[in-house]
N, C-alpha and C positions, 0 to 999 in steps of 0.2 A: 174551289178555293181551298186554300191551305187552312189548317186548323191553327186558331191562335195560339201562341206560346204562354205557358203559366209562368208568371214572374218567381212565384214562390219555387217552382221546379227548377227553374234557370239557377235560382240563387243557391238552392240546395246542390245542385249540379257543380256550381263555381266552387262551393266551399269543399265539396267531395274532392274535386280536383286538387284544391290547394292542401288539403289534409294530405293526400298521395304524394304530392311534390315535396311537402315537407318532411314526411318521414323517409322519403328517398334520400332527400339532402340530408338529414340528419345521420343516415346510415353512412353514407359517403364521407362526412365529416369524421365520424367516429373511426370509421376504418382507417382513414388517411392519418389522423393524429395518432392513432394507436401505433400505426406502422412507424410514424415519425418518433415515437417513445422508444419503441423497441430498437430501432436502428441507431439512436441517438444513445442507447445504454441506459435509459432512464426507467426501463421496465423492472421487474422484480429481480433482484440479485440472487444468485445461487450461494447459498450457505457453505462454508469449508470448515472441517474441523469438528471437533465436538461441542455442542454449545449446551447451557443449561437453561431448559424450557422456563424455569421461574424466574431466572435471572438473579436467584439468590442463594447460588448452590456452590459447590466445590469441584474442581475439575483437575485431574492429575495425569500427567504422562510421562515415561511409559507406566504400564500397570504392573509389569514384570522386570525386573533386573537380574541379569545374571552374569556373573564373574568367572569365566570358564579360563581355565589353566593358571589360578590364582598361585603364586610362589609364596612360599614361607618366608616370611619376613617383609612380603613385597606391600605397597600401597596403591591403592586404585581407586579411581574417580569416576562416577556417573553423573551425568545432569538431568536433573528432575524439575520438570515444569509444573508450576501451580498456578492454577487458574482461577481468578476471583470473576465471578459472574455477575457479582452485584455492581451498582453505580458509585460506591463509596470504597475507601480503604478498609482491607478487613485484617485481622490478627489470625494467622495459621498457627496450630501448635503441632510439634513433630514429638513422636514417641516409638521406641524401637522394641522390638520382642524378639523372642526364639533364640537358638543357640546363637546365631550370627551378632546378636544385640551386642554384645561387649566389644566386637571389630568394628561396629559401623558407628558413623557419626554424620549428622547434617552440618555442613559447612558453607561458608561464603566462597562463592567461585573465584573472587579476585584473592582470598587469602584462605587457603584451605586448613589453616592452622587453628582458625577460630570456629568453635563449635556453636549451632545453634539449637535452641529450642523452640522459638518462635521467630516469626518475620511477619513484618505487616506488609501485606501485597496492595498495591493500587490496583484499581479496575484493569482486567486484562492478565497477561501473562507474566510471572515471576519465576527465574530460574535460581535453583540453589543446586549443591552437589552434594552426592550421597559418598562418603568416603569409606573405603574397606582397608583395614590395616591387619593383615594376616600376622599372628604369631610367628616367632621363629621357630618353635618346636611344636608347631601343628602337626597331627598326624593327617596322611592324605586321605580324601574323601571328600563326600558331598554334605555341604551345611545349608541350612536354610534360615530365614528370619523373615521380618516383615517390617515395613516402617509405615505407620500410621499418620495421616495428616487430617486434621481436624480443624474446619473453619469455626471461629468464635461467633455468635449470634450478633447480627447487626441490631443497632439500636432503632426501634420503632418497627423492626419485624415481627413482633408477637404482641399480643393484645394485652391490656393493663391486668393484672391479676394472673395471666397464663405462665407457664414454666417455659422459659427460653430453651430451644432445642440447637444442639450444636451439630453441625452434618460433618461427616469424614469420609475419607477413603482410605483404603488400603494399599500398599504395594508390596508384593511379592518378593522376597531376594534370595537368590541362590549362589552359592560359590563353590567350585571344585576345586579344592587344593590339591596341588601336585608339584613335586620338586623343591629347588632351593633356590632363592635369589641369591645372584652374583652382582656385587656391587665394584664398578671399575670405571674409570673414566681419565680423560687426559686435558691438561690445561695447555692449548697449544700456542696462544700468543696473547699478549696484554699491551694495549696500545693507548696513547692519550695525546693531547695537544702539548706542542712544547711551550706555549706560553699562553696567557688567559688575561683578560683586563678584570679591574675591580667592580664586582657585582655580577659578574658572569660566572655560570657554573663550570665546573672541571669534570668533565665526562671521562671515564676509563671503560675501554671497551675491552672484553675479553672473548676468546674464542675457544670453546669448549665441545668435546666430544664425549656422549654418553656411551661407554662401553658396556654398560650392565644388561641384565635380561629383564628389567624393571622400570618403571617410569619413575624418574628423580627429579628434585629440584635443586640445583646448587645453592649453596650458602657462600654469601660474599662478606669479607670483612675489610672496610676500606679505612686505613689510618694516613692522615695528613701530618707531616711534621716540618717544622722549620728549625733546622739544627737539631738541637736535643730538646727542642719544646713540642709537645703533641697538641696540636690544633684541633683534630678531627679524629672521631673513632666513632664507627658506625657498623652493625651487622645487618644485614638484610637477606632476604631468600628471592632467587630469581624464579624465571619461569620454568613450568615443567618442561622435561626431555624426554622425548620416548627413546627406547633402546636403539643404538646406532647412531642417532641423529647428531648433526653437527651445527651449533647455533652461536649466534654472536649476541653476547649479553652485556648490559652496560649498568653501570652504576654511576651516581654524581655527588660532588662536593657542592651542596646547594648555593647558588649565587648570593643568597642571602648572607652566608656565613663570610664568603671571599670580601664582602662589601665593608666588613668591619676589620681586614687584616692589613698588616703593614705591607710595603711591596717589598719585592726580593726573589730570593729562589726558595722553592718548597720540593718537597719530596712526597710522592704518593706510594703506598705499600698496600699491595692487594692480594687477599688469600682467598683461594677458592677451595670449596670441599663438597664433597658428597655425605650423607650421612655416614659417620664412622670412618670416612676416606678422605685425607686432605690431597688435593691434586695440585698444590704447590703455590708459592709466592713469588710476586714479580715487585720489583721498585723501578719508578720512573720519577725523574727530576723535571720540573716545569717552573717557568717565571710567573710572577703576578705583576702585572704593568698597570699604570694609571689608566682611567678610561679615556679611549679615543687615541691610545698611543699606537694600537695596532693598525695596520691596512686593511681597508674594508673596500670590497669590489665584488662585482657579479658581471653575470652575461645572461641577457634574455635570448634563450635558444629559438623559441618557435611560440606561435599563436595557433590555437586549434579550436575549431567549434566542437563542442563535445556531444550535442544534442542536436534535434532536427526543430528548430523553434517554429511556432505559428503566431500570427496576430493574436494579441490578447495573453500570450505566454511569456515566457522568459528564455533568453539564450544564455547557455552556459559556454563560456570561453576559458580554456584552460592555457595558462602561461607556464611555460617550461623554463625553469631558471636553474642556475647553477651559481654556487659562491665560491668565487676565486680568491676571496680576501684570506686574512690571516686569524680571523675571529669569526665565531660563530655569529649570525646575523638574521633578525627578523626580517623575513624579505615578504614584497609584495609586488604587484603589479598596479601601477599608476598610469592613467591616460584619460582620453577624450572619446566621447560616442557621437558620431555624425550620423545623419540621415539625409540622403540625397545632396551631399556636400555642406549641409548646413549643422553648425554645431549645436548639440542638444545639451550636453552635460559632461563634468568631469566623473570618471568611475575609478573605484578603486576595488581590488580583489581582496579575499580573504589573506590572512597571514601566515605564512610557513616558517618555522625555525630552520635554518640549514647551518650544518657544520661546517667548516673550511673543507672545500672541495665536495660537500655535498650538493644533491641535485633534489629538485621537487617541483610540483606543480602546484600554482597558486590559481584557484578558481575564481573567477570573475562572472557575477550573475547580472544580467542587463534585462530590464524589462521592456517588452516591446508592444507597442499599442498600435502601431499602423504599418502598413506595407510601405517597401520601399528599398532603397540600395542603403545598407548599413556599414559603417566602417569604424572598426575599434583602433585605436592608435596609441603606443604608450612605450613606457620605459619599465624595467625592474628596478626596485628601489631595495639596497642591501644596508639596512641600518643607516640610512642617509646618502650612500653613494648609488648614484644611478648609472643605469647599464646603457647599452644600445638602445635603440628605437625601432620597433617593428609594427606593422600595421596588419591587420585582419578585415577582408570586406565579404559580406555575403547579401544575397538578395532575400527579401521576404514579400511574398504575393500577398495581395489582399485577398481575402476569403471570397471565392466565386458565389454567385447565388445558387443555393442547393437546387440541383437539377429535379430533386423529388418533389419541391413544391411545385412548378409548373406542369410536371407529369400529374400529379395528384389533382390540381386544378383542371387540366383538360380533362382527366376522367371524370370528375365530378359534373363539369359542364355536359360531357357527351350522355352521362348517365340521366341527368337532368332532361335534357333534349329528347331521349328516346322515350322517357316517363311521359312526356308530354306529348309526343307524337302517339304512343300507345293510348294514351287517354281521348285523345282527338278521333282517332281511327275507331276506338269502340262506340264511342257516341254518335259518329258517321252511321255504323252498321246498325246500331239500334234504331237510328232515325229513319233508315231506309225500310228497315223490317216492319215497324208500325206506322209508316205513313199510308194515308189513305187518299185515294185519286177519285176526283169527281168526273163524271161523264155525263154527256147531253144527247139527248135525241135529235131527230131531224128538225125538231121544231126550236132548237134551244132551250128547253127545259131540262132540269137533272134528271137522269133516269134511275141511276142507282149508285152507290158508293159501294167499293170491294176494297176489302183489306188484303194486302199481300200474306200476312200472317193468317193461319187457320183460326177460328174461333165459332162461337155458337151462332144461332139464327140470327142474331142481331147483326153480328159481322157479316155473314153471308147475304142477307137481304139489304143491308143498308137502310136508307130512309123508308123503302117501301116496306120492309119487314117491321120497322118500328111502327107504322101506319097500319099496318094488316093486324100487327099485335093489338093495337088499340081498338080496331075494329071487330076483332074477333074472327077476322078472316083467315084462311089456310095460308101458311107461310111457305115459301119456297120448298121446304123440306116436306110438305104436305101435310104437316100437323096443323091442328086448328087451334090458335092462341086466342085467348081472351081473359077479359078480368075476371 
């Protein structure tokens, strides 16, 4: 007869099997989703650049500034980055020291003539410029100095009653003075439009070559006259030019001034100069006409897809425009968006200002939420004048079901099946090992029980051994057992 099973042992085995399967499944799920996070770019991102661990400090780059081969009388600029590591705007204070201090100044990048003693920087990086002006009669040699940048304490960054502490960084500055600066240049050409409308600006273009051995910024003086009357007079500084460069720079008579002027013929006079050197003066005549008097026209040259859009993102479409009219015009692309032949909505690009004969690209951004065949059709609009029509088609496929998901699911199922098979096989081997078989004699009575696994006298003797043990008779091993 087979030994009856123990219900508690069966329940324990079931619970143990379930626990093993649960642990295996949890490990598989964690592995799969961890791989998805890494492959999807959701894992920890690598840091780049220097950061302040406290999030409340100061960062500066570069830490050393060198002006090599600085000429006497020359002027030089170096960009300085100020890093605000906090989450709120912060005031930074600048100070200079050393022999170079009288020649140095911290200035705005857009206007190097404005000196800065402090700057309020938002969270992140703010740039300023360090300007070096070498006096004309400086002796040759090496000069040193330093720029100190101090971040003012933030409100709430120190406890009540404690003294606020400022955090500062120092930049070492070196300059090697040699030679003498030479200032030279040429005003090659000056041009403008023969006519403008009331409310439009007059733009005067100048072609300049820098023949100096130092970086210079040209100075412009623009005068507008009507007969003997002076209408407009302003001096401005142009962009910096490196030695040997050829640049086309422009100055404007603002449209707000032309709106209040009478119609008729005007004269524009432009003088261009480098520091201490006049490059020349040119005069141009132009006509001021009423609004809408001049011809407006343009052409839409091409439509081009500027990126590789996906479902859920946006398509960037570039519309190439050329202004063929006689007046500068605010130009846009205006059209319609279709999907699978069905009109979705009207679309309009960002606006670009084009001078007569000027070309530009107006960018159209279209949000795409579904796959399909898309078509953009429209025209160029030049201050109210429409151009020819063009179309652009592109297909957007729906995102396929990620192949990683079925692979991961299949791997999890295989692992669970293997774990279950391993558990069943182990239980089967253990059952065979400890199973007892009943044998009978010729008269049908049970003779003995033998175990396949080694054991003591009780195992080897079976029922007979147990009875012999109870009567004190010799056991099969020859030993006398008794109470």
